[in-house]
MARZA-545386 format. One record per residue: residue number from 1; residue in one letter; chain; x, y, z of N, C-alpha, C in turn. Coordinates in steps of 0.02 Angstrom, whole numbers. Atoms other than C-alpha are relative to their C-alpha. Last residue first. Example, Ala and Ser with C-alpha at 12.3 -4.5 7.8 and 13.67 -1.06 7.14 Angstrom:
BEGIN
SITE resi resn chain   n_c1   n_c2   n_c3  ca_c1  ca_c2  ca_c3   c_c1   c_c2   c_c3
SITE    2    S     A    -42    -59     -3    684    -53    357    -39     55     37
SITE    1    A     A     45    -59      0    615   -225    390     45     60      0
This chain:
BEGIN
SITE resi resn chain   n_c1   n_c2   n_c3  ca_c1  ca_c2  ca_c3   c_c1   c_c2   c_c3
SITE  104    W     A    -13     72      3   6063   9948   7471    -51    -33     44
SITE  103    A     A    -18     26    -65   5992  10122   7448      9    -76     -5
SITE  102    T     A     60      5    -41   5994  10171   7267     23    -28     67
SITE  101    S     A     -4     35    -64   6136  10230   7159    -68     -1     33
SITE  100    E     A     18    -47    -52   6107  10268   6978      0    -37     66
SITE   99    C     A     29     27    -61   6193  10175   6839    -17     56     49
SITE   98    G     A    -42     51    -32   6218  10255   6672    -33    -24     63
SITE   97    G     A     23     70      4   6131  10414   6626     48    -47     34
SITE   96    G     A     22     22     66   6198  10586   6582    -17    -74     -4
SITE   95    Q     A     30    -52     41   6301  10622   6736    -21    -31    -66
SITE   94    L     A    -36    -17     61   6330  10469   6843    -37     56    -36
SITE   93    R     A     38      6     62   6254  10472   7015     45     18    -58
SITE   92    Q     A     -1    -62     39   6356  10437   7170    -40    -12    -63
SITE   91    E     A     61    -40     -9   6328  10306   7303      5     68    -32
SITE   90    F     A    -19    -55    -44   6506  10236   7301    -56     51      8
SITE   89    L     A    -26     29    -62   6444  10070   7232     19     54     50
SITE   88    G     A     55     26    -39   6338  10162   7105     23    -29     66
SITE   87    D     A     38    -57    -25   6485  10263   7043    -58    -23     43
SITE   86    G     A    -34    -30    -57   6593  10107   7032    -38     59     29
SITE   85    C     A    -11    -71     16   6467  10019   6920     31     32     62
SITE   84    F     A     37    -50    -37   6487   9833   6953     16     69    -26
SITE   83    V     A    -25    -66     19   6539   9687   6843    -46     51     33
SITE   82    P     A     51    -52     -8   6521   9510   6913     31     68    -18
SITE   81    L     A    -17    -54    -47   6648   9393   6835    -60     46      8
SITE   80    L     A     43    -59      2   6607   9227   6754     22     49     53
SITE   79    G     A     44     -9    -57   6736   9092   6717    -43     62     -9
SITE   78    G     A     40     59    -14   6829   9019   6569    -46      6     60
SITE   77    Q     A    -43     59    -10   6965   9151   6565    -40    -61     23
SITE   76    H     A    -72    -14     -4   6842   9295   6581     36    -64     18
SITE   75    A     A    -41     60      4   6657   9295   6535     73     21      1
SITE   74    A     A    -44      4     58   6564   9448   6595     39    -65      3
SITE   73    I     A    -53     48     -7   6418   9475   6713     40     -2    -65
SITE   72    G     A     12     66     29   6303   9622   6732     56    -48     16
SITE   71    L     A      1     -7     73   6310   9809   6762    -12    -67    -34
SITE   70    V     A    -26     63     28   6261   9790   6944     -6      5    -75
SITE   69    W     A    -72     -4      2   6242   9971   7002     33    -66    -21
SITE   68    P     A    -24    -39     57   6058   9970   6952     76      3     -4
SITE   67    R     A     -3    -72    -14   6021   9828   7073     28     38    -60
SITE   66    T     A    -56    -23    -43   5985   9657   7001     -5     75     10
SITE   65    G     A     17     -1    -71   5817   9588   6941     56     23     45
SITE   64    P     A     64    -29    -20   5875   9540   6766    -10     -4     76
SITE   63    V     A     33     52    -38   6062   9507   6743    -66     30     26
SITE   62    R     A     42    -21    -57   6137   9613   6606    -32    -61     34
SITE   61    T     A     69     21     12   6272   9535   6497    -40     18     62
SITE   60    T     A     41     27    -55   6439   9623   6496    -68    -21    -24
SITE   59    V     A     69     -3     22   6575   9652   6366    -42    -35     54
SITE   58    P     A     25     52     47   6736   9670   6463    -71     15    -24
SITE   57    T     A     71     10    -13   6815   9827   6537    -28    -49    -51
SITE   56    E     A     41    -52     31   7001   9801   6512    -73    -16     16
SITE   55    I     A     21     12     69   7087   9685   6635    -39     60    -26
SITE   54    I     A     31    -63     21   7188   9701   6793    -16     -9    -73
SITE   53    A     A    -14    -25     67   7225   9531   6868    -32     68     -8
SITE   52    E     A    -17     58     41   7229   9434   7031     19     22    -70
SITE   51    L     A     23     -2     70   7237   9582   7146     20    -64    -35
SITE   50    D     A     73      5      1   7246   9569   7336    -28     -1    -71
SITE   49    T     A     18     69    -20   7434   9531   7333    -76    -11      1
SITE   48    V     A     -8     42     60   7460   9693   7236    -20    -72     16
SITE   47    A     A    -61     42     -1   7393   9786   7388      1    -44    -62
SITE   46    V     A     14     71     -9   7258   9912   7342     66    -39     -2
SITE   45    L     A    -66     32      2   7267  10100   7361    -10    -73     19
SITE   44    L     A     -8     59    -41   7099  10177   7317     71    -27     -9
SITE   43    R     A    -64     34      8   7063  10350   7251      6    -57     50
SITE   42    V     A    -26     20    -65   6879  10397   7243     65    -38    -12
SITE   41    G     A    -33    -57    -32   6829  10494   7087     29    -15     68
SITE   40    A     A     50    -52    -13   6704  10361   7035     30     59     37
SITE   39    I     A     68     21     18   6837  10227   7049    -48     54     21
SITE   38    E     A     53    -48    -15   7020  10278   7050    -66    -28    -27
SITE   37    L     A     50     -5     52   7169  10163   7059    -55     47     23
SITE   36    L     A     46    -55    -12   7333  10161   7153    -49      2    -58
SITE   35    V     A     23    -30     62   7418   9991   7148    -50     54     19
SITE   34    G     A     71    -12     12   7517   9928   7295    -13     31    -67
SITE   33    V     A      9    -28     67   7683   9851   7342    -75      6    -12
SITE   32    W     A     71      1     17   7733   9823   7522     -7     33    -67
SITE   31    L     A     25    -54     42   7915   9779   7552    -74    -10    -13
SITE   30    A     A     68     13     25   7983   9676   7695    -23     61    -39
SITE   29    E     A     46    -53    -19   8170   9701   7709    -68    -14    -31
SITE   28    P     A     23    -42     55   8264   9538   7694    -51     50     24
SITE   27    A     A     68     20     20   8343   9479   7856    -23     45    -57
SITE   26    P     A     53    -40    -31   8529   9516   7859    -69    -24    -26
SITE   25    P     A     20    -55     44   8642   9372   7808    -56     40     34
SITE   24    S     A     68     10     26   8712   9273   7953    -19     58    -45
SITE   23    P     A     52    -37    -35   8900   9293   7971    -68    -14    -33
SITE   22    L     A     23    -59     38   9007   9154   7900    -54     36     41
SITE   21    E     A     70      3     20   9087   9038   8026    -20     65    -35
SITE   20    V     A     38    -51    -36   9276   9043   8026    -72     -3    -26
SITE   19    A     A     54    -35     34   9369   8887   7971    -34     50     47
SITE   18    C     A    -19    -70     12   9535   8842   8050    -58     42    -28
SITE   17    R     A    -21    -31    -64   9475   8679   8128     15     74     -8
SITE   16    A     A     60     -6    -41   9379   8632   7968     17     33     67
SITE   15    Y     A     35    -60     22   9536   8668   7864    -64     11     41
SITE   14    R     A    -41    -58    -16   9635   8542   7966    -35     64    -21
SITE   13    E     A      3    -12    -73   9495   8412   7961     39     63     18
SITE   12    Q     A     67    -24    -15   9480   8426   7771     -7     17     74
SITE   11    L     A      3    -68     25   9668   8409   7749    -68     31     15
SITE   10    E     A    -39    -41    -47   9668   8255   7860     -2     73    -21
SITE    9    G     A     38     -3    -63   9528   8177   7756     35     44     51
SITE    8    L     A     56    -46     12   9618   8219   7593    -42      9     63
SITE    7    A     A    -28    -67      4   9777   8138   7658    -55     52    -11
SITE    6    K     A    -18    -18    -69   9681   7982   7711     27     72      0
SITE    5    L     A     63    -15    -35   9599   7972   7539     14     23     72
SITE    4    A     A     27    -62     29   9770   7986   7456    -64     20     35
SITE    3    T     A    -38    -57    -26   9844   7859   7575    -25     66    -28
SITE    2    T     A     19    -13    -69   9707   7736   7537     37     59     29
SITE    1    M     A     64    -33      1   9736   7751   7350    -23     17     71
Protein backbone atom coordinates (compact mmCIF):
# COMPACT_ATOMS: atom_id res chain seq x y z
CA UNK A 1 0.00 0.00 0.00
CA UNK A 2 2.85 2.37 0.82
CA UNK A 3 4.43 1.84 -2.57
CA UNK A 4 1.17 2.65 -4.32
CA UNK A 5 0.82 5.92 -2.38
CA UNK A 6 4.47 6.73 -3.05
CA UNK A 7 3.99 6.08 -6.77
CA UNK A 8 0.91 8.32 -6.84
CA UNK A 9 2.83 11.07 -5.02
CA UNK A 10 5.71 10.87 -7.52
CA UNK A 11 3.25 10.93 -10.42
CA UNK A 12 1.59 14.02 -8.96
CA UNK A 13 4.95 15.79 -8.56
CA UNK A 14 5.98 14.92 -12.13
CA UNK A 15 2.75 16.28 -13.61
CA UNK A 16 2.97 19.38 -11.39
CA UNK A 17 6.43 20.18 -12.83
CA UNK A 18 5.12 19.84 -16.40
CA UNK A 19 1.89 21.71 -15.80
CA UNK A 20 1.21 24.96 -17.61
CA UNK A 21 -0.74 27.64 -15.79
CA UNK A 22 -4.13 28.37 -17.30
CA UNK A 23 -4.65 31.86 -18.67
CA UNK A 24 -6.82 34.18 -16.61
CA UNK A 25 -10.35 34.42 -17.94
CA UNK A 26 -11.27 37.81 -19.37
CA UNK A 27 -13.12 40.14 -17.02
CA UNK A 28 -16.86 39.96 -17.58
CA UNK A 29 -18.24 42.85 -19.59
CA UNK A 30 -20.33 45.18 -17.45
CA UNK A 31 -23.84 45.43 -18.86
CA UNK A 32 -26.40 48.08 -18.01
CA UNK A 33 -30.03 47.03 -18.32
CA UNK A 34 -32.84 49.54 -18.23
CA UNK A 35 -36.58 49.87 -18.67
CA UNK A 36 -38.05 52.58 -20.88
CA UNK A 37 -41.34 53.90 -19.56
CA UNK A 38 -43.52 56.90 -20.24
CA UNK A 39 -45.23 59.08 -17.65
CA UNK A 40 -47.40 61.97 -18.82
CA UNK A 41 -45.77 61.87 -22.25
CA UNK A 42 -42.26 62.06 -20.77
CA UNK A 43 -40.01 59.11 -21.60
CA UNK A 44 -37.85 57.88 -18.77
CA UNK A 45 -35.06 55.31 -18.89
CA UNK A 46 -34.72 53.64 -15.50
CA UNK A 47 -32.05 51.16 -14.44
CA UNK A 48 -33.48 47.73 -13.64
CA UNK A 49 -31.51 47.81 -10.39
CA UNK A 50 -33.57 50.86 -9.33
CA UNK A 51 -36.86 48.99 -9.77
CA UNK A 52 -38.26 46.59 -7.25
CA UNK A 53 -41.39 45.65 -9.19
CA UNK A 54 -43.70 46.79 -11.96
CA UNK A 55 -47.32 46.35 -10.99
CA UNK A 56 -50.71 47.19 -12.44
CA UNK A 57 -52.35 50.36 -11.16
CA UNK A 58 -53.77 49.35 -7.78
CA UNK A 59 -57.00 50.43 -6.11
CA UNK A 60 -56.15 53.57 -4.16
CA UNK A 61 -57.52 55.25 -1.06
CA UNK A 62 -57.45 59.05 -1.03
CA UNK A 63 -55.54 60.77 1.74
CA UNK A 64 -57.24 63.98 2.91
CA UNK A 65 -55.15 67.15 2.85
CA UNK A 66 -52.68 65.99 0.19
CA UNK A 67 -51.78 67.72 -3.06
CA UNK A 68 -53.96 67.03 -6.11
CA UNK A 69 -51.22 64.95 -7.73
CA UNK A 70 -51.25 62.51 -4.79
CA UNK A 71 -53.83 59.95 -5.86
CA UNK A 72 -53.66 58.15 -2.53
CA UNK A 73 -52.18 55.04 -1.01
CA UNK A 74 -52.51 51.41 -2.05
CA UNK A 75 -51.90 48.12 -0.30
CA UNK A 76 -49.22 45.99 -1.93
CA UNK A 77 -47.61 42.83 -0.53
CA UNK A 78 -48.45 43.71 3.06
CA UNK A 79 -47.25 47.31 2.85
CA UNK A 80 -48.53 50.69 1.71
CA UNK A 81 -47.43 52.41 -1.49
CA UNK A 82 -47.94 56.08 -2.28
CA UNK A 83 -49.60 56.54 -5.67
CA UNK A 84 -48.92 59.74 -7.61
CA UNK A 85 -50.42 61.20 -10.77
CA UNK A 86 -47.59 61.41 -13.32
CA UNK A 87 -49.18 64.38 -15.07
CA UNK A 88 -49.27 66.33 -11.84
CA UNK A 89 -45.70 65.44 -10.99
CA UNK A 90 -44.57 66.71 -14.39
CA UNK A 91 -46.67 69.87 -13.99
CA UNK A 92 -49.11 69.11 -16.77
CA UNK A 93 -52.88 69.13 -16.69
CA UNK A 94 -54.93 66.12 -17.60
CA UNK A 95 -57.60 66.63 -20.21
CA UNK A 96 -61.09 66.09 -18.85
CA UNK A 97 -60.38 66.10 -15.14
CA UNK A 98 -58.08 64.03 -13.05
CA UNK A 99 -55.25 65.57 -11.13
CA UNK A 100 -54.21 69.13 -11.79
CA UNK A 101 -50.76 70.38 -11.10
CA UNK A 102 -50.23 73.13 -8.59
CA UNK A 103 -47.04 74.76 -7.42
CA UNK A 104 -45.23 72.54 -4.96
